[in-house]
Every structure is written in structure tokens, then in C-alpha cells.
C-alpha positions in Angstrom: 22.9 20.4 -8.9 21.5 20.9 -5.4 23.9 20.6 -2.4 24.6 22.0 1.1 27.2 24.5 -0.3 24.6 26.3 -2.6 24.7 30.1 -2.7 21.5 32.1 -2.8 21.1 34.3 -5.9 18.3 36.9 -5.7 15.6 37.0 -8.4 16.6 40.7 -9.1 20.1 39.5 -10.0 18.8 36.7 -12.1 16.6 39.2 -14.1 19.3 41.9 -14.3 22.0 39.6 -15.8 19.5 37.4 -17.7 20.8 34.3 -15.9 19.7 30.8 -17.1 20.4 27.2 -16.1 24.0 26.4 -16.7 25.5 29.9 -16.2 28.8 30.0 -14.3 28.7 33.0 -11.9 31.6 34.5 -10.1 31.2 37.2 -7.4 31.4 38.3 -3.8 29.3 36.4 -1.2 28.2 37.1 2.4 27.7 34.6 5.3 24.1 33.7 6.2 22.3 36.0 8.6 20.2 34.7 11.5 17.4 32.4 10.2 19.1 32.0 6.8 20.5 28.7 5.5 22.7 29.6 2.6 25.5 32.1 1.7 24.1 34.9 -0.4 25.6 36.5 -3.6 26.3 40.2 -3.0 28.0 41.3 -6.3 28.4 39.6 -9.6 31.9 40.1 -11.1 31.8 37.5 -14.0 29.2 35.6 -15.9 30.5 32.6 -17.9 34.1 33.9 -17.5 33.0 37.2 -19.2 32.0 40.7 -18.1 28.4 40.8 -16.7 27.3 43.6 -19.1 28.2 41.4 -22.1 25.3 39.0 -21.2 22.6 41.6 -22.1 23.2 41.4 -25.9 24.1 37.8 -26.3 22.1 35.6 -28.8 20.4 32.6 -27.3 21.8 29.2 -28.3 18.6 28.2 -30.1 18.8 31.3 -32.4 22.5 30.8 -33.4 23.2 29.6 -37.0 24.6 26.1 -37.3 27.1 25.4 -40.1 29.5 22.6 -41.1 32.8 22.5 -39.1 35.5 24.6 -40.9 38.3 24.6 -38.3 40.1 21.5 -37.2 41.2 20.1 -33.8 44.7 18.8 -34.6 45.3 15.8 -32.3 48.8 14.7 -33.1 51.4 16.1 -30.8 54.5 15.0 -32.7 56.3 13.3 -29.7 56.3 9.8 -31.2 54.6 8.1 -28.2 52.0 5.3 -28.5 49.2 7.8 -27.7 50.5 10.1 -30.4 50.3 7.3 -33.0 46.6 6.9 -32.0 46.1 10.7 -32.4 47.7 10.6 -35.8 45.6 7.7 -37.0 42.5 9.7 -35.9 43.7 12.8 -37.8 44.0 10.7 -40.9 41.0 8.3 -40.6 38.3 10.7 -39.2 39.5 14.2 -38.5 37.7 16.1 -35.8 36.6 19.7 -36.5 35.3 22.4 -34.2 31.5 21.7 -33.9 31.8 18.0 -34.8 29.1 15.6 -33.8 31.1 12.4 -33.5 30.2 8.8 -32.6 32.8 6.2 -31.5 31.1 2.8 -32.2 32.7 0.2 -30.0 32.2 -3.4 -28.9 33.2 -4.2 -25.3 37.0 -4.3 -24.5 38.0 -2.6 -27.8 39.8 0.2 -26.0 37.2 3.0 -26.3 37.9 4.5 -22.8 41.7 4.7 -23.6 40.8 6.3 -27.0 38.6 8.9 -25.2 41.5 9.6 -22.8 43.9 10.1 -25.7 41.5 12.5 -27.5 41.0 14.5 -24.2 44.8 14.8 -23.6 45.5 15.8 -27.2 42.7 18.5 -27.2 43.9 19.8 -23.9 47.5 19.9 -25.1 47.0 21.4 -28.6 44.0 23.6 -27.9 44.3 25.0 -24.4 41.7 27.7 -25.2 39.0 25.1 -25.7 36.7 24.4 -22.8 37.0 20.6 -22.3 34.4 18.6 -20.4 34.4 14.8 -19.9 31.0 13.4 -19.0 31.0 9.8 -17.7 27.6 8.2 -17.3 27.0 4.9 -15.5 30.7 4.3 -15.3 33.0 2.4 -12.9 34.3 4.5 -10.0 38.0 3.6 -10.6 37.7 4.8 -14.2 36.3 8.1 -13.0 39.4 8.6 -10.8 41.7 7.6 -13.6 40.1 10.1 -16.0 40.3 12.9 -13.4 44.0 12.3 -12.9 44.9 12.0 -16.6 42.7 14.8 -18.1 43.4 18.5 -17.8 39.7 19.5 -18.0 36.4 19.2 -16.1 35.4 15.6 -15.4 31.7 15.2 -14.5 30.7 11.7 -13.6 27.7 9.7 -12.4 28.8 6.1 -11.4 26.8 2.9 -12.0 25.7 2.8 -8.3 23.6 6.0 -8.7 20.0 6.1 -9.9 19.0 6.8 -13.5 17.5 10.1 -12.4 21.0 11.3 -11.3 22.5 10.3 -14.6 19.9 12.4 -16.4 20.3 15.4 -14.0 24.1 15.4 -14.5 23.9 15.2 -18.3 21.3 18.0 -18.5 23.4 20.3 -16.4 26.5 19.7 -18.5 24.8 20.4 -21.8 23.2 23.6 -20.4 26.6 24.8 -19.1 28.1 24.1 -22.5 25.3 26.0 -24.4 25.8 29.1 -22.2 29.6 29.1 -22.9 28.9 28.7 -26.7 26.7 31.8 -26.4 29.8 33.7 -25.3 31.6 32.5 -28.5 33.7 29.8 -26.7 34.8 26.5 -28.3 33.4 23.8 -26.0 34.3 20.0 -26.3 32.2 17.4 -24.5 33.5 13.8 -24.5 30.6 11.5 -23.5 31.0 7.9 -22.3 28.5 6.6 -23.3 25.4 7.8 -25.1 24.0 4.2 -24.9 24.0 4.3 -21.1 22.6 7.8 -21.2 19.7 6.7 -23.4 19.1 3.7 -21.1 18.8 6.2 -18.1 16.3 8.3 -20.0 14.4 5.2 -20.9 14.1 4.4 -17.2 13.2 8.0 -16.1 10.5 9.1 -18.6 6.9 8.3 -18.0 5.7 5.3 -20.1 3.9 6.3 -23.4 2.5 2.8 -24.0 4.5 2.5 -27.2 7.4 0.1 -26.8 10.1 -0.4 -29.5 12.2 -3.5 -30.0 14.4 -4.3 -27.0 12.1 -2.5 -24.5 12.9 1.1 -25.5 10.0 3.5 -25.0 9.0 5.4 -28.2 9.6 8.8 -26.5 12.8 7.8 -24.6 15.3 8.7 -27.3 14.1 12.3 -27.9 16.1 13.9 -25.1 19.4 12.0 -25.7 19.0 13.0 -29.4 18.5 16.7 -28.3 21.7 16.3 -26.2 23.7 14.9 -29.1 22.1 17.3 -31.6 23.3 20.3 -29.7 26.8 19.8 -31.2 27.3 22.4 -34.0 29.7 24.9 -35.4 28.3 28.5 -35.0 28.5 31.0 -37.8 28.5 33.9 -35.2 31.5 32.5 -33.4 32.1 29.6 -31.0 31.3 25.9 -31.4 30.1 22.9 -29.4 31.8 19.6 -30.2 30.4 16.3 -28.8 32.3 13.0 -29.2 30.2 10.2 -27.8 30.7 6.5 -27.5 28.0 4.0 -28.6 28.1 0.4 -27.5 27.5 -2.5 -30.0 27.9 -6.3 -29.9 26.9 -6.4 -26.2 24.2 -9.0 -26.7 21.6 -6.5 -25.7 18.8 -5.8 -28.2 18.2 -2.4 -26.5 21.8 -1.3 -27.2 21.4 -2.2 -30.9 18.2 -0.2 -31.2 19.9 2.8 -29.5 22.9 2.6 -31.9 20.6 2.3 -34.9 18.7 5.4 -33.9 21.9 7.5 -33.5 23.7 6.0 -36.5 22.8 8.7 -39.1 22.7 11.7 -36.7 26.5 12.3 -36.4 28.8 13.9 -39.0 31.8 11.8 -37.9 31.9 8.1 -37.1 34.8 6.1 -35.7 34.4 2.3 -35.7 36.5 0.1 -33.4 36.9 -3.6 -34.3 36.7 -6.5 -31.9 38.7 -8.7 -34.4 41.6 -6.2 -34.4 41.5 -5.8 -30.6 41.6 -9.6 -30.2 44.9 -9.6 -32.1 46.1 -7.1 -29.4 46.5 -4.3 -32.0 45.7 -0.9 -30.5 44.1 1.4 -31.5 41.7 -1.2 -32.9 40.2 1.3 -35.5 38.4 -0.1 -38.6 39.6 2.6 -41.0 37.3 1.5 -43.9 34.2 2.0 -41.8 35.3 5.2 -40.2 35.2 8.7 -41.6 34.1 12.4 -41.4 31.4 14.0 -43.5 32.6 17.0 -45.5 36.2 16.4 -44.4 37.4 18.6 -47.3 36.3 21.7 -45.3 38.7 21.0 -42.4 41.6 19.4 -44.3 44.2 21.0 -46.6 43.9 19.8 -50.3 47.3 18.1 -50.4 46.7 16.3 -47.1 43.2 15.2 -48.3 44.8 13.6 -51.5 47.2 11.6 -49.3 44.3 10.5 -47.0 42.4 9.2 -50.1 45.4 7.3 -51.4 45.9 5.8 -47.9 42.2 4.7 -47.9 42.6 3.0 -51.3 45.6 1.0 -50.0 43.9 0.1 -46.7 40.6 -0.9 -48.5 42.4 -3.8 -50.2 43.4 -5.2 -46.7 39.8 -5.4 -45.4 38.8 -8.9 -44.3 
């Protein structure tokens, strides 16, 4: 993202180290000479927290082999706190694996932001090696500050008072950075709040195709948010990109319903929050019967899986 503190990187360095959008560069810089505006990069010491020579033989993200998640992010911390109960319910209702593409489906005021904070804190605590990024799109400024103070990870935000083009720019930069880290066999987690608002921003930014879907969504508007969400995968060669995104429902907006319907079948984990449960002041307001993870047997031990199925049979009877 352009700014006054940018550092000039010469084209020869870009070619030598095969630099692409989203690469994190570390190195020595020099102050600008007469007539120059920016500091210049003299020597590259690290590319994506790895030795520069390792960038030459890396496989591009597009050529990596996606597979089902096989390792699990354990969220429960075992300290008995309210947040830990939330994490334990998540572990039982819809476990999160490395490379999961998860959707948290939530009506307004159902506690999705608190749930996202709990997930972020649990991942940072139990999996310190994972690269955690929290992406807040079209969010309230005070919630951005709260997230920055609570989460031990990178919080990237674009508040609601910024234009849609800025939302899109921030999201594109985050996903490119995540892809570059995955190429270096790192486990990256992106928590996105919310994919509905990101899709709305893309709908505003893209040129009109003339084909309008129900709710005023352009026919081509959802291609790029789907490409963002679809980047989540477990990699056979090593590394993974996990994306857990929130989707808004029951907002009264036809556009939000269309966006949710488009994303409904694309994830391999869904967590549904219930307005009825949250109105009873029960948190986390998770609808266990509608929530679940595809191929959960790959990331769960057989004995634990049996217990989860028994629990589901008991809870199913309690559904309204």
C-alpha cells in the first residue's frame, strides 16, 4: 500500500530474488540522495522471513497441490474461562484444521466479533508458529482498536468511513502476503470480518457488466471475493492457508442474502450462530445442529469422533 515511508527497490533486485506482490523484505537501506524522494534498499537480508537464496526454487502458490486438512488447530486452552468454553464448543461442533475454509454465518448482535476474537486468541496461544492475520473490512474504528489490543497477531483494517476501493486494496494485499508466506511452507491463518462487506466493496468497485442479480449484485462482482475465499487450502508440499470468514444474514438486505447464498457451498466448515439463542442471552449462540466440518474424521481422533457423534445425537433432540 503506497505511503510516504515507502522504500525504493531496484528492478535488478526484484528480478534477482523473484519478488512478487505481497513479499516481505528485510534489509539495509540508505537515505535518499539529492533529487531522490525515497529511501533505497541496499542489501536484502531476508525475504518472507527466510534466506534470500531460498526464493529461487520455491513453487508458485498456483502450482501447489491442495488437499483436505489433516492437522488440527486445537482451540481449547484448558483454563476453564468463559472464552475457553467457547473454544471447546468450537472444537466439538466444528473443528478447525490447517487449511480450513470456514464460514461463520451470523445475524446481527449474535456475538460474531467476540467469537472471532476468541478464535484469534486461542490460535495465537496454542499455535505460536502460525502466522495470524485479522482482516477487518468496513468495520467500526473502536472495534479495530479493541482487536489490536486483544490479539497477538497482525491486525489489518479498513474502517467504514473509507472508500470501497480502499477495502479492496487492503484485502488484495493481505491475501497476496499470505500466499507468499505459504510458498515458504508456513501455516497462515486469516480471520476476515466480514466477507459480506468485502463482496459489497467489490460490487461497488468493479465496472458494470450490465447483468444485475437479485439485490443489486453485479454478475461479475463475486468472482474476486470467491478467489480470495478459495485461496484457503492445505498444501501437500507443506504449509497451509486457513481462512475463517464471517457472513451476515437476517440483516433485511436482499444483497446480503444473495452474497451468503453464493458462498454457502464453497467452504468446508460452517458455523451457524442463532439469533434465538443470543436473545436468551446465551453465549456463544452456536446452533450445533446446523454447524459442522466436512471430512472431520481426517483431523479428529477416532475415539473423540465417536463422542462428538453421540453429543450430536443428544443435541439434535433439543432442536426447536
